[in-house]
C-alpha positions in Angstrom: -5.8 72.2 -41.0 -3.2 74.2 -42.8 -4.5 77.5 -41.3 -4.2 76.1 -37.8 -0.6 75.0 -38.5 0.3 78.5 -39.7 -1.3 80.1 -36.6 0.5 77.8 -34.3 3.8 78.6 -36.1 3.2 82.3 -35.8 2.4 81.9 -32.1 5.6 79.9 -31.6 7.7 82.5 -33.3 6.0 85.3 -31.3 6.7 83.4 -28.1 10.4 83.0 -29.1 10.7 86.6 -29.9 9.1 87.6 -26.6 11.5 85.3 -24.7 14.5 86.7 -26.6 13.4 90.3 -26.2 13.0 89.8 -22.5 16.8 89.6 -22.2 19.0 92.7 -22.6 21.8 92.3 -25.0 25.0 91.4 -23.2 27.6 94.2 -23.3 31.3 94.4 -22.7 32.9 97.4 -21.0 34.4 100.2 -23.0 38.0 99.0 -23.2 37.1 95.7 -24.9 37.3 96.3 -28.7 38.8 94.5 -31.7 42.6 94.6 -31.8 43.2 95.1 -28.1 46.1 93.9 -26.0 45.5 92.1 -22.6 48.1 92.3 -19.9 50.2 89.2 -19.5 51.2 87.5 -16.2 48.5 89.0 -14.0 44.8 88.5 -13.4 42.8 90.2 -16.2 39.3 91.5 -15.2 36.7 91.2 -18.0 33.4 92.9 -17.2 30.2 94.3 -18.7 26.4 94.4 -18.3 23.4 92.2 -18.9 20.1 91.6 -17.2 20.2 91.2 -13.4 20.7 87.6 -12.4 21.6 86.5 -15.9 24.2 83.8 -16.4 27.3 84.9 -18.3 29.9 82.8 -19.9 33.3 84.2 -21.0 35.7 82.3 -23.3 39.2 83.2 -24.3 42.4 81.2 -25.1 40.9 77.9 -24.3 39.5 79.1 -20.9 35.9 79.2 -20.0 34.5 81.2 -17.0 31.0 81.6 -15.8 29.4 84.2 -13.6 26.0 85.9 -12.9 25.1 89.5 -13.4 24.5 91.4 -10.2 21.4 93.3 -9.2 22.6 96.3 -11.2 23.3 94.1 -14.2 27.1 94.3 -13.9 29.1 91.2 -14.2 32.8 90.4 -14.0 35.2 87.5 -14.3 39.0 87.5 -13.9 41.1 85.6 -16.4 44.0 83.8 -14.8 47.5 85.1 -15.7 48.5 84.3 -19.3 51.7 84.2 -21.2 52.4 86.7 -24.0 51.0 85.8 -27.4 51.1 87.3 -30.8 48.2 85.1 -31.9 45.1 87.2 -32.6 42.4 85.3 -30.7 38.7 86.0 -30.0 37.3 86.9 -26.6 33.6 85.7 -26.5 30.9 86.5 -24.0 27.6 84.6 -24.1 24.3 85.1 -22.3 20.7 84.3 -22.8 20.4 87.7 -24.5 23.0 86.9 -27.1 26.7 87.0 -27.6 29.5 89.6 -27.9 32.9 89.1 -29.5 36.2 90.9 -29.5 38.5 89.8 -32.3 42.2 89.8 -32.9 43.1 90.0 -29.2 46.8 89.9 -28.3 48.4 89.3 -24.9 51.5 91.3 -23.8 52.4 94.4 -22.0 50.0 97.3 -21.5 50.8 100.9 -20.3 48.7 104.0 -19.7 50.1 107.3 -21.1 48.7 110.3 -19.3 49.3 114.0 -18.6 49.1 117.4 -20.1 50.3 118.8 -23.4 53.8 117.3 -23.4 52.2 113.9 -23.3 49.6 115.0 -25.8 52.2 116.3 -28.3 51.6 114.1 -31.3 53.9 112.0 -33.4 52.6 113.6 -36.6 50.7 116.9 -36.9 50.2 120.0 -38.9 51.8 122.4 -36.4 55.6 122.4 -36.9 56.0 123.5 -33.3 53.6 121.1 -31.6 54.7 117.8 -33.0 57.7 115.5 -32.7 60.5 116.9 -34.9 61.1 113.6 -36.6 57.7 111.9 -36.1 56.5 112.2 -39.7 59.7 110.5 -40.9 59.4 107.7 -38.3 55.7 107.2 -39.1 56.2 106.5 -42.8 58.5 103.6 -42.1 56.9 102.1 -38.9 55.0 98.9 -39.4 54.6 97.1 -36.1 51.4 95.0 -36.2 51.9 93.7 -32.6 52.1 97.2 -31.1 48.6 98.6 -30.6 47.3 102.0 -29.3 44.0 103.3 -28.1 43.1 106.9 -27.5 40.7 108.4 -24.9 39.6 111.6 -26.7 38.7 114.4 -24.3 35.8 116.0 -26.4 36.1 118.9 -23.9 33.9 117.0 -21.4 34.4 116.6 -17.7 32.3 114.8 -15.1 31.5 115.3 -11.4 31.0 111.6 -10.9 32.9 108.6 -12.3 31.5 107.3 -15.6 30.8 103.6 -16.0 30.8 103.7 -19.8 33.1 105.8 -21.9 31.6 108.8 -23.7 33.8 108.0 -26.7 34.3 104.9 -28.8 37.4 102.9 -27.9 39.4 101.9 -31.0 42.6 99.8 -30.8 44.9 100.3 -33.8 48.1 98.7 -34.9 51.2 100.8 -35.6 51.2 101.4 -39.4 52.1 104.4 -41.5 48.4 105.0 -42.1 47.3 104.8 -38.5 50.2 107.0 -37.3 49.7 109.7 -39.9 46.0 110.2 -39.1 44.8 113.7 -38.3 44.5 113.2 -34.6 47.9 111.5 -34.2 48.7 109.6 -31.0 51.1 110.8 -28.4 54.7 110.8 -29.7 56.0 109.9 -26.3 53.6 107.0 -26.0 54.5 105.7 -29.5 58.2 105.9 -28.9 57.9 104.2 -25.5 55.9 101.3 -27.0 58.5 100.9 -29.7 61.3 100.7 -27.2 59.5 98.0 -25.2 58.6 96.0 -28.3 62.2 96.2 -29.5 63.5 94.9 -26.2 60.8 92.3 -25.4 59.6 91.1 -28.8 56.0 90.6 -27.5 52.8 92.6 -28.1 52.7 96.0 -26.5 49.6 98.1 -26.0 49.5 101.8 -25.0 46.4 103.8 -23.9 46.5 107.5 -24.2 44.5 110.0 -22.1 45.9 113.5 -22.0 44.6 117.1 -21.9 46.8 120.2 -22.5 47.0 122.8 -19.7 45.6 120.5 -17.0 46.7 120.1 -13.4 47.3 116.9 -11.4 44.1 117.3 -9.3 41.5 116.6 -12.0 43.4 113.4 -12.9 43.3 112.1 -9.4 40.4 109.8 -8.2 38.7 110.8 -4.9 40.1 107.7 -3.3 43.6 109.1 -3.8 42.9 112.3 -1.8 41.3 110.2 0.9 44.3 107.8 1.1 47.0 110.5 1.2 48.3 112.3 4.3 48.0 116.0 3.8 44.9 115.7 1.6 41.6 115.8 3.4 39.2 112.9 2.6 36.4 115.1 1.2 37.5 117.6 -1.4 35.0 120.3 -2.4 33.2 118.9 -5.4 31.1 121.4 -7.2 28.6 120.9 -10.0 30.5 120.8 -13.2 30.2 124.1 -15.0 32.8 125.3 -17.5 32.3 128.9 -16.2 32.5 127.9 -12.6 35.0 129.7 -10.4 35.1 127.9 -7.0 35.8 129.5 -3.6 38.9 129.0 -1.6 38.4 125.9 0.6 40.6 124.2 3.1 39.7 120.8 1.9 41.2 121.2 -1.5 44.9 120.4 -2.0 45.3 123.9 -3.4 43.2 126.6 -4.9 41.3 125.9 -8.1 40.3 128.6 -10.5 38.6 126.8 -13.4 36.0 124.1 -13.6 38.5 121.8 -15.3 40.9 122.1 -12.3 38.4 120.5 -9.9 39.5 117.3 -8.3 38.8 114.1 -10.2 36.7 115.6 -13.0 39.0 114.4 -15.9 39.6 111.1 -14.2 35.8 110.6 -13.9 35.2 111.3 -17.6 38.2 109.8 -19.4 39.8 107.2 -17.1 37.1 105.8 -14.8 35.4 103.8 -17.6 38.6 101.8 -17.9 38.6 100.6 -14.3 39.6 97.9 -13.3 41.4 97.2 -16.6 44.7 95.3 -16.1 48.0 97.0 -17.1 51.6 97.1 -16.0 51.8 100.8 -15.2 51.6 104.4 -16.4 53.9 106.9 -17.9 53.2 110.5 -16.8 54.3 113.8 -18.2 52.7 116.8 -16.3 53.6 119.6 -13.9 53.7 122.8 -15.9 50.2 123.8 -14.8 51.1 123.1 -11.1 54.3 125.1 -11.1 52.9 127.6 -8.7 52.0 124.8 -6.3 55.4 123.3 -6.2 55.4 123.1 -2.3 52.5 120.6 -2.4 53.2 118.9 -5.7 54.9 115.8 -4.2 51.9 115.3 -2.0 49.5 115.6 -4.9 51.6 113.1 -6.9 51.2 110.6 -4.0 47.4 111.1 -4.2 47.5 110.5 -7.9 49.4 107.3 -7.5 47.3 105.9 -4.7 44.1 106.8 -6.4 45.1 105.1 -9.6 46.5 102.0 -7.9 43.4 101.6 -5.7 40.8 102.1 -8.5 42.7 99.8 -10.9 43.3 97.2 -8.1 47.0 97.3 -8.9 48.9 97.6 -5.7 52.3 97.4 -7.5 51.4 99.7 -10.4 54.4 101.4 -11.8 54.5 105.1 -12.4 57.4 106.4 -14.5 57.3 110.1 -15.2 59.2 112.9 -16.8 60.8 115.7 -14.8 60.0 119.1 -16.5 62.5 120.6 -18.9 63.4 124.3 -18.5 61.3 126.8 -20.5 62.1 130.1 -19.0 60.0 130.0 -15.8 62.0 130.9 -12.7 60.0 128.3 -10.6 61.3 125.4 -12.6 64.0 124.2 -10.1 61.4 124.1 -7.3 58.9 121.9 -9.2 61.8 119.8 -10.4 62.9 119.1 -6.8 59.3 118.4 -5.8 59.1 115.8 -8.6 62.4 114.3 -7.5 61.1 114.2 -3.9 58.1 112.1 -5.0 60.3 109.7 -7.0 62.5 109.2 -3.9 59.5 108.5 -1.7 57.4 106.1 -3.9 59.1 102.8 -4.5 57.0 102.0 -7.5 57.9 105.3 -9.3 61.0 106.6 -11.2 61.8 109.8 -12.9 63.4 110.7 -16.2 65.5 113.8 -16.1 65.5 115.9 -19.3 66.9 119.2 -18.4 69.3 119.0 -21.3 66.4 119.2 -23.8 64.1 121.9 -25.1 64.5 125.6 -25.4 63.5 128.7 -23.4 61.0 129.8 -26.0 58.8 126.7 -25.9 57.3 124.8 -23.1 57.1 121.7 -25.4 60.4 120.0 -26.1 59.7 118.4 -29.5 62.3 115.6 -29.2 60.3 112.9 -27.5 62.2 109.8 -28.6 65.1 110.5 -26.2 62.5 111.1 -23.4 60.9 107.8 -24.2 64.2 106.0 -24.1 65.0 107.3 -20.6 61.6 106.2 -19.4 62.0 102.8 -21.0 65.2 102.3 -19.1 63.2 102.2 -15.9 60.7 99.6 -17.2 63.4 97.4 -18.7 65.4 97.3 -15.4 62.6 97.3 -12.9 59.9 95.2 -14.7 61.6 93.1 -17.4 64.7 91.7 -15.9 67.4 93.8 -17.6 69.4 94.0 -14.3 72.6 95.3 -15.9 71.0 98.6 -16.9 71.8 101.9 -15.2 68.4 103.7 -15.3 68.9 106.5 -12.9 70.4 110.0 -13.3 73.2 110.9 -10.9 72.0 111.6 -7.4 73.8 113.5 -4.6 75.2 110.9 -2.2 77.5 113.0 0.1 79.2 116.3 0.3 81.7 118.1 2.4 83.5 121.5 2.6 87.2 121.6 2.2 88.6 125.1 2.7 86.9 127.2 0.0 85.5 124.2 -1.9 82.5 122.0 -2.0 83.3 118.3 -2.7 80.3 116.4 -4.0 80.0 112.6 -4.6 77.1 110.9 -6.4 75.2 107.6 -6.6 74.5 106.2 -10.1 77.7 107.6 -11.5 80.9 105.6 -12.2 82.1 108.7 -14.0 80.9 112.2 -14.7 81.4 114.6 -17.5 80.3 118.0 -18.7 79.1 118.5 -22.2 76.9 121.2 -23.6 78.7 122.8 -26.6 75.5 124.5 -27.9 74.8 126.4 -24.7 78.4 127.0 -23.5 80.1 125.2 -20.7 78.4 127.2 -18.0 77.8 124.4 -15.5 74.9 125.8 -13.5 76.4 125.6 -10.0 76.3 128.5 -7.6 77.8 128.8 -4.1 77.0 131.2 -1.2 78.7 132.1 2.0 77.3 133.2 5.3 75.7 136.3 3.6 73.5 134.0 1.4 74.6 135.7 -1.8 75.0 133.1 -4.5 77.8 133.4 -7.0 78.7 131.3 -10.1 80.9 128.3 -9.2 83.6 126.7 -11.3 84.3 123.0 -11.5 88.0 122.6 -10.5 88.5 118.9 -11.1 88.0 118.7 -14.9 90.6 117.1 -17.0 92.3 119.2 -19.6 92.8 117.9 -23.1 96.3 116.3 -23.2 98.8 117.7 -25.7 99.5 115.5 -28.7 103.1 115.0 -27.7 102.1 113.4 -24.5 101.2 110.0 -25.9 101.1 108.4 -22.5 98.3 110.6 -21.3 94.9 108.8 -20.7 92.3 109.3 -23.4 90.5 112.0 -21.5 88.6 115.0 -23.0 87.6 118.5 -21.9 84.7 118.2 -19.5 85.6 114.7 -18.0 85.7 114.9 -14.2 88.3 113.4 -12.0 87.2 110.6 -9.6 83.5 110.9 -10.4 83.3 113.8 -8.0 82.4 117.4 -8.5 84.7 119.8 -6.8 83.6 123.5 -6.8 84.7 126.9 -5.8 83.3 130.4 -6.4 85.3 133.5 -6.6 84.8 135.7 -3.5 83.4 132.9 -1.4 86.0 131.9 1.1 83.8 129.9 3.4 81.0 128.1 1.5 77.8 127.4 3.3 75.2 126.8 0.6 75.1 125.3 -2.9 72.6 125.0 -5.6 72.4 123.5 -9.1 70.3 124.8 -12.0 68.6 127.5 -10.0 69.4 130.3 -12.4 68.8 131.0 -16.1 69.2 129.2 -18.4 68.5 126.2 -16.1 70.0 123.7 -18.7 71.8 120.6 -17.4 75.2 119.8 -18.7 76.5 117.1 -16.4 76.0 113.4 -17.2 76.9 110.0 -15.9 78.6 107.3 -18.0 75.3 106.3 -19.8 74.4 109.9 -20.7 71.8 110.5 -18.1 71.9 114.2 -16.8 72.1 115.4 -13.2 68.9 117.1 -12.0 68.4 120.2 -10.0 69.3 120.1 -6.2 70.4 122.3 -3.4 72.4 122.1 -0.2 71.3 124.5 2.6 68.2 126.6 2.8 
């Protein structure tokens, strides 16, 4: 009798194990890991995989949603918009095959940080040149447990097709001296940007970093972006991924590619695609050096990048705030800068930070990223977070006229203008040409001169402040001005600012 009972028990256990093993373990998609931040005030997709047809239950913050895995095993629910919360809660997914949990989940603002080496430049590192100049000092005194970051390490891998699952472990970390000082330190620009938002909003902030030095815009662009952009043919030439591959010239590519890593979409497919359709507010972008020879098509390629990301992330109002390149000695710099400005003017959900007053001509990497982050954060605070009184734009040419031998320029986003660049001289960067097309250095003629001490009634003006927020220019030997350009000659450094210290970017009048 006892033997029969044992046999029955063994049979029952075996049956239970067989039933349990018949169900695949429920899995969450790559972005969902302990310590993460979910985007507030918008639908939040949560997705993963299980057995086809299996019932899935998702629970978070008192909400409970049910769905069924599709024929391919993929399942998805969308959490309704939530308020920001510093409470670390648990996201739980249950199926017949078991359960999965993500702990210490916050709700706040999430941003993607993407680009090439200037976005990659770390807060802390062993290379004195390739790191933020004050990052190590900042790291040792930064403890912000409600600011989290996650890195998408490149591992020198690219993909011809979009990946569903990341080829790297996603780890969300809080900002602490230990996490910031780790060997593979996170993007300095991304950290400073997150700190600016947290200081202004006092809610959780998450930043996701995906960057790769020396890369062009095309490999970061999903195929959908090329297809949706006028000037980019729907089908680019996708070759088998081979790191030694040198593709042929082809009319369907936005421009010529010379390396496997330059092929359209291959970095997107590997690093970013596993995150789709994760919810976030927008992206900050710092790239362009590797496309400087393609400046004539760069604005078009940026449109493809934006459209592709917004389509794949199902985020029609995704924000794209990006950094205009600083001078580093390349003579094409004003052309790519104007192409970047063109895209910013055309895309309503984008804005550009001008930084031509930073860096040096011996290094392509300005290592003062905090000021760059502040200028980017101005855009987000004004356009996304209700700080309506902020001036977030650099001066932009509004109107111009020729009076005798002078150009008279007026600007938007400038209540006043001033010139200040003591370390690089007061050379203002303007040049004027006549009918012959020969450009000559121009002088600003409407600058205040420092008042003499005896003139106590003089306004408190200083050398470099301009009269009437205009720029009036003349050039010796040019009696009838026809053309004008700004920052088109070495050293390409900007020295003209508006009242909130935002510099004027490169521009030209005439051919």
